[in-house]
Structures are given as structure tokens and as C-alpha cells.
N, C-alpha and C positions, 0 to 999 in steps of 0.2 A: 357515399360511403362514410365520410368523416362525421356525418350527422349521427351515425349509429355508435360512434365512439363515446365512451364515458369521458367526462371532463374532470381533470385532476388539477387542483391548485397546489403549487409547490413553492416552498420558501426555505432558504437557508439563512438562519440567524437574522441579522439586520441588513443583509445584502439585497438591497432593492434592485440593483443592477449587477448581475452575476457575470464575472469575467474570469478567465482561466489563469489566475495568478497565484494559486496555492493548491496544495494537495486536496484539501477538503472541497474547495470550489470546483476543481477539475473532476473530482469523483462525483459530485452531485450533478454536474453537467453531463457526464457520461451516463449516469443513471437515467436522466431525463431523455437522452437520445435513445436509450434502450427501450424506453416506454412508448416512444412515439408511434411505433407500428400498430399498437392496439388502443392507445389513449390519446386524447387531445390534452396536452400539458400546457398549463398557463403558469409560467413562472412569475410570481408576484402579480398575477392578474393579467399578464401579457402573453398571448398565444405564442408558443415556441415553434419556430421553423427549424428543421434539422440543419439548414445551411447557416444559421445564425452563429456568429462568433462569440456573442454575449447574449444573455437572456435578461428579460425584465424591463423595468422602467428606466429609460435613459435620464429622466429627471430625478431619479433616485428617491422616489416617494413610495413608501410602503402602502399597499392596498389590501386591507383586511377583507377576507371573503364574506359575502352576504348569504343569508339563507336562500337556498334554491339556485344559486349561481353555479355550483359544482356538484359532481357526483361523489367526489372524494377530496379530502384535504390532507396534505402531508407537510408537516412543518418540523424542521430540525432547529432546535435551540433558539426559539423566539417565543418566550412564555406568554407575553401579553397578546400577541396576534393569535396564538393557539387558543388561549382561554376565551378570546372574543369570537372565535370561529365556530360555526355550527357543525354538528355531526353529519355524516360519519367522518372521523378525522384520525390520523395516525401521528404518533409522536416518536421521534428517534430515541433510542434506548439510553443515550447519554448526552448531556448531563441529567442525572436523576432530579426530578422535581415532583413532589408529592401531589400537588394539584393537577399537574399535567398528566401524570400517570393515572390518576383517578378519573380524569375526564376522557382520556384516550380510549378510542374504540379498538385500537391495536397498537402494539409497540414494534417498531422497525429495528432490526438488528443487521449488522454489517457482515458477520461471519456465521457459519453453521454452529461452531461451538458456543458462540454467544447466545444464539437463539435456543439451542438445546438446553443450556444451563439456566437461562432466564425463565423459560416457560415451566421449569420445575424448581424454581427458586425456593429455598428455605434458609434458615440460619446457618446450615452447614456450608453454604456456598458464599458466605460473607467474605471470607479471606480470598477465595478463588477470584472474586470480582474486585479485589483490592479495595474493599470498603466503599465501593461505588453505590451500593444500595443498603438501606437500613436492614438490620438483622431481622426485624419483625415484619418486613414488607411482604405482602401477599403477592404471589406470582401473578403476572398479567394473564388475563384470560386468553388473549390472542397475541402471539408473537409471530412476526413474518420476516422473511429474509429478503433484503435488497443487497445482493453481493456487489463487490467492487467490480468495475468495468475497466478493462485495459483498452486504451485508445488503439484503434486498428492499425495505425501507422507503425506501432511497435512490432507487428507481426511480419512486416515487410523485410525481406532479406536485404541486407546492405553489403554490397561487394566492397571489399577493401581495395583502396587504390593500388594499382600495380606499381611496384617499385621500378623506377627508371634506373637502369644500370648505366653508370657512366663508364666511358672508355678511358682507361688509364694506362699509363706505362707499366710494363711488367715489373713486379717487385720480387725480391728474393724470397725463398722459402722461409728463411729466418724471420723476415719482416712480416710475412703473412701469418706465421705462428704467433708472433708477439701481438699482432692486431687481433687475431682470433681469441687469444687468451684474455686480452684487455676487454674485448667486447663481452665475453662470457661473464666477466666479473662486474661489468658496468650495468648490464641489462637486468634490472630488478623486476620481479613480478609485482604488478600494481593491483592493489585491492582498494576499492573505493566505497565511500558512503555518500548517499545523496540526501540533501535536505538538512533542516536545522538540527543542531545538537542541543539537547535539553538534559536536565538531570535524569529523566526517565530512560534516555538512550545513550548515556555517556559511554564512550568506548574503553571501559576499564581493562578488558582483556587485550585489546589491540595495543594499548599503551604499555601494559606489562610485557607483552611479547616482544615489542620493539626495544625494550631495555636489554634484551639478549642480543649480543653482537652477532651471533651466528644467524639470527633471523633478520636483524636490521640490515645486514649486507646483501641480502637477497630479496627482501620484501620492502616495497614502498607503499605506505598507507596514505590515502588522500581523502579529505572531507570536501565535498563539493556543495557550496552554499550552506556552510555550517551556521552562519549568522554570528551575532555577537552577544547572545544571551549567556553564553558560558564559554570560557577560554579553552582553547585546544593546545596541548603541549607541543613543543617544537618537533617532537618525533614524527608528528603527523603533518603532512603538507595541507595547508588550509587554502583551498581554491575558492575565491569569492564567487558570489552568485553570478551565473552566466545565463545567456539566452537559452530558451528551451531546446532549440535545434542543436546547440552545442552540447547540451546535457545528453541528448540521444547519442551523439558521437562518442562521448566519454563513457557512456554505458556500454556501447558496443565494443569499445577498445579495452575495457578493463579485463584483467585476468580473472578477477572475481569481485564480488561486492560482499560487504559484511552488513548484517542486520543485528542490532543490539537493542534490547528493550527490557524493561522490568517485567514483572509477572503479568502485567496487563496484556502482554503479547499472546497470552492464551486465548483472548477473545478479540483483540483489536485488529483492525485491518492494516495492511501495509502495501500501498500501491507500488512502492519502489521494489519490493520483493516480486510482485506480480510482473512488473515491467522487465525486471532482469530475467525472469522465467520466459517471457515472451520473446526475448532476443537470444535466449539460450546461454546466458552468462551464469556460471556457478555462484551459489550464494552460501556464505558461511554464517551459521546462525544457531541460537539455542533452540532446543526442542520444545516448542510451545504448541498447544492444541490447534490454534488457527493456522499456523504454518504447516503442521503435519497434514491438516485437511487439504491444504493447497499443494504441497510438495509430495505427499505420500509417505506412508509409514517407513519405507525403506530408503528414503533419500539419504545418500551417503555422507552429507556434510552438515548434519545436525551435530551439535556438541552438547554434552551433558554437564550440568552443574554438579560439582562434588557435593556429597552429603554434608548438610550443615552449613553450606555456604549460600550466598545470594549473588545476584548479578553484579553487586558492587565489589565482590572479591575478584580482583584482577587475575590472580595466579590460578588458572584453571588448566589442569593437565590435559583434559580432553580437547580443550580449545587449541592448545599448542599442537596436539597431534593432528587435528583436522586442518589447522592452518598449514602445516607442513604438507599434508596430503593434497589440499586444494591448490597449492602453489606449485606442486610437482606432478600434476595430473598429466598423463600421456596424451598426445594429440588424438589418438584413437578413442580413448575413454572420454575425452572432452567432446569429441564429435557425437558419441553415443548419448552423452549427458545432454547435449544441446537438443537432440531430437526429443528426448524424454521431457525436458523442461518445457519446450514449446508445445508439446502435446498436452501437458498438464495445464499450461496457461490458457489454452483454447476454451477451457470451462469458463473463463472470465472474458471471453469475447462479447461484443455487444449483442450478437445474435443469440448466444447461449444464455446470457444474463436476461435478455428479453423474455425468453421462454420461462426461465425460473420466476421472474417477477409476475408474469401472466398467471402461472400456476399458483403462486403465493397469494395474489390478489383474488383469484377465483376462490381459493380456500377462505380468504377473508370475507368475501361476499356471502358465501354459504353460511359461515358462522354468524355473521352480522344479521343477515336476513332470517336466519333460522331461530 
């Protein structure tokens, strides 16, 4: 059976040995696993087994494909290996490189809006793509979609630990009321962001909102694994990078997460948004095309930029409105939203993405051989 499968060479950047230690790496590993049903995938020339924890050459040596070794070559962000590789070959849509685009037999995109806009590219889309491509660039002849994949473990329901009620001596009604009053004021709604903070996703709106005392007393904002590339003001709790299993717990326990991005959010992927969807946690985010494709046109917690402003303008009225709504959602509406989000997220399960990739590559073979 395996002898009938097409052989695919796969490489991410200069990662000779691919380990799940960052978003890009995890995404490419999940793509590979989605492909294994129909293809033999060789990461950096080493056959991938679905049970492998890491892919490629443990000696960390890059192996450039030779003519006749593979049916298809897919390389993301390694120009020299790509140019030295034989056709048919696919190049990821970013970063743009003139030589690679000209040599590529197909360009791989991560989201539907990216693919749709790129295959019809002209100078009018220059700003939409945030100057990623030259104004005079010819649209690629073949664009194909490799959607992001959500790790299957995120779809597993996690039961919250039952609280153990301690037996205590009876207390007066007055003390119970004081305790209840204090508790209601101490328990803040926790909104979280996962992953590095960069200039492109700096939380201008969250910082502005927390300067309002009425919001700061009921909302706690946390950045998990923000890194040190850019400083986070003290209004936001900066949680250092933690093990992956703890990240999952913090995702499940958040009241909401926020996603903030410059206009590249119209096309770029966001695994953290997809992971939040998979566990049913509400997401507060700007209305960008790629996120609308994932969450649906009528998702209730998109916020709109005011006319004439950019993502760097922190004081956004609709953001404040949606922040108040997402942190005061009723248990019933939250339960309904959880069902909705998890259903939408299933489009990015390994099985569904495998079907999409198969269809996309069948389209590619038809065009390439035709």
C-alpha cells in the first residue's frame, strides 16, 4: 500500500531536526501528520513515522533533494535548498523571494483569504498584503491551501477538578455576607494572551482599557510567554514561558483570550485562536478576514476599528464594549458559544485538514500535468 503513495520532501527553514518548540514548528509538524494518510513524507530526507516526537536528521544536517528521489518538494523559507531542488516544488507564500516565486510550481498559503487574494494579485492588493509583495508582481499561476491543524488533544473535554468542601464551624450570617461581598470583589475575570509579544501584536487596547479603574477592578489581563523582545506595562501580568501541558490548563481556565494583530491578521494564521476555539474559550479580537473565515461572520466578539484609526490607537470604543460583554457573558450563553466554537474548530482537525490538503494537491497535479 505504501509503495503507491507519492513521496513528499518537506523542510522548514534551516530546521534539519524539527522539534515542537514553537508555533511555526508545531504547525508544520501537524501539517505533516495530516498528510501521512495519503503521502509518504520525508522531513529533510528522513521518512516520518506518525508516532515520532521529532522529525528529520538527528545529526542536524540538511539534505537537499536530488532529481528523481521525490514526487513533490515543499520548502518553507530556505531559499538555497529550494533553488537547488528539482521540480515539481512548492514554496510557502511568505517571505516573498523573487527567484523562489519564479521557480515555484505552486505557492502554498495558510488561510483561505490569503490564497484567494494572492491568486488574483495586482497592485490594488499591495496595501492589503502590508507591502509583502511588489506592486508589479504577477499573480502566481497556482496557489494552494495548507490550513493550520489543531492538535487533537485540544478537542478532549477536560473536567474541572471538583472542589473539596471543607467542614467548618458555623459562622454568623453577617460574616457570611462579608465573606461573599469580599469574594465577589476579589474574583476578577481573567483574559489571557499566549505567545510572544511583538510590535505587530502589541496590546494597545488592553492597556488602554486597564487604565480605566472600573475595568481594572473586574478584569485581570495576563500574557503567557510574552518573551523579552518588547516590555509589557505593569497593568498586565507577565507570566514567564511555561511547559506545554500547563499552557493547556491556562487556556481551559481563562474566561477569555484576546488576539491582537496589525492588518496582517487579514491573511495570517493564528494557532492560538484555533486552540481557544477547540476548547470553547471565547476570543476577543479585531474583525480580520482570516479570523472571520474561522469564526464565522456573525461571531459576537469581533470588535471594529474606528474610522481613521489603526491597531496602534488604543482607545477604541467598540473594543471596550466587547470587552465588557465577553467578561459578563451568562453561563448559558457561554455554554452555547462553547458548542459553536468547538464545531467551527473541527474544520481544522487533522482529519478535515487531511481532506483539504488531498483536494488541493489533486488540483495541483491536474494543473501541473495539464
